C-alpha positions, 0 to 999 in steps of 0.5 A: 606313042612316045612323048618327046621329053621337054625341059624349061629353057632356064633348066637347060641353061643351068644343066648345060652352062656354067649359069644358074637358073636365076642368071639363066633368067636374066639372060632371057630378060636381057635378049641374050638367048634364043632357041632356034634363032628366036628370042627365048622367053621364060616360059619356053620349053625346049628339047634335045633337037632345039638349038639353044645360043646365048650370046650368039654362041651355041649352047651344046648339051654337056656329055662330059662331068666333073666330080670334087670331093671337098671337106667341109669344116663346121661353120660353113653353109652348103648354100650359095648364099645366106641371110644371116652373112654366114659363110658358105662353101663357095666362099672357101672353094675356088671361083671356077667351082661356083657352078658346081652342085652339092650332093645333098647336104651337111648342115652348119654344125657338121663336117667332112665329105661333101661331093659336089659336081657340075652335072645335075643328072650326076648330083641327082643320081648320087643323091637319090640312091642307096649308096652307103654313107659313113659317120662319126658321131659324138653324142652327149649321153648314153646309148641305151637298149631303146636307142639301140633296137631303133639303130637295128630297126628303124624309127618312125618320128610322128610330130616331133621336131627334136633335132631339125631345124627351127624352120622346118615343116617336117613333123614326121619321119621314117628313118631305116634300120641302120646298116651298120654301127660301133659304138667306140667309147663312153667318157665324160658324159658322151659317147663316140660311135661309128654308123653306117646308113644309106640314106640321105634325109635332111638332118636325118641323124639329129633327128633320130638321136634327138628323139631320144633327148640325145644331142649330136655334139658332133657330126663328120661324114668320111664316107660316100658310097666308093668315095672316101675322105682320106686324109684330104685337110678340111677346107681343102678339095680334090678331083676324083681319082680316075679309078673312083670315076670309073666306079661312078660310071659303072654305078651310073650305068648300072642305076640307068639300066635299072630305071628302064627295067 
């Protein structure tokens, strides 16, 4: 028997409005949210047939979505705020994108292509996909045969946090074989290379090279699936082109079909 899907009220609001879940909670506490004309509580769940209103205005389920490309510079966090007062991407992006969610992360020291969208479904579909991601890297040290073999065959990290964030609790990780890679040169003690992967695990490349005691000095993502960074200047953003939107919609349709199969 079909079971009707339900969603927490704050999640529903964040999916279909400019408000975050935290902001939705505050609206609910202030008595500004109603479900089927009754005051909502924080624990309420809603289905697609329920009528949710904020300040008396019906909240319609969002059908359209927007995606932007941001060329993240080094020295910015992909986060709403930071307890150490470091700069975040939302301080650089225009205010009208403050409710957009990032597709994955680029850490503080990394740069390059970052996708953001106002649709949680689109963000989740892209994050949990096997779309190709292309990076240019600069490594302190030389790539030896062991590293080459791991790039070709994959790597299993056990009980090691080398290259990981200092606060991470994840000490083991399986890293799939690289789809492709090219060593671009070695000089001054540094190796430059281009790599193509289709995973988006946290600090995956830093942990991969850290396992071999190689420091990843520079990391720049230049493509994600059908979207390329191109000549977009650092710290600037752009909307997807019509062609990119068409390819993205095709991808989303294919993904939905695969999930139903």
